[in-house]
Phi, psi and omega in degrees: 000143179282141170235174180229138178243144178268187182294345178255014178066017175283142182275147177220155180261353175220164184239103178285355181125132177092352177273156177265139177275135178234134176259125179206149175260003181302324185261008179304130179082004181262149179283162182303318182297322178296310182301316185283003174260013183242162168245148176228114177257113182294159178305136178085358180242164178227153174232137179250123181289165177300339178270002178090005178283128181262125179250123178264143179272159010274128180218138175232125183204154180297140176262347177230174181305125184296327179302321177296314180297319180299317178295318179298316180293320179298319178296318177298313180299321178297319178295321179295315180298317179297316179297319179296320178295316179298320178296316179298320177298317179296318179298319178298316179298320179296317179299316179295318178297320179296318179297318178296318179298312181297322179298318179292321181292320182287341182271355180280000000 
């Protein structure tokens, strides 16, 4: 999935203009909030932290506390699971309604 990085290597899920597009599967299935809590340093480039630590690319790492990102992703995953369950229930109801309808049509 494409992500976008700004001049400070922070990840974004959309490009308001001026960001670089990066293609990676690292974030597949992740919510926007999770993705936007990361930095992505492309191969051949470096980023220097405010503490002077130099990170060489290719590197992907949290830009904020990982526990926060983990909670955001878990909440997103829970919502997806709930939606999938609700969809499966609706599909089951439709199949049952269709069977009842066909039973009524065939008995005429």
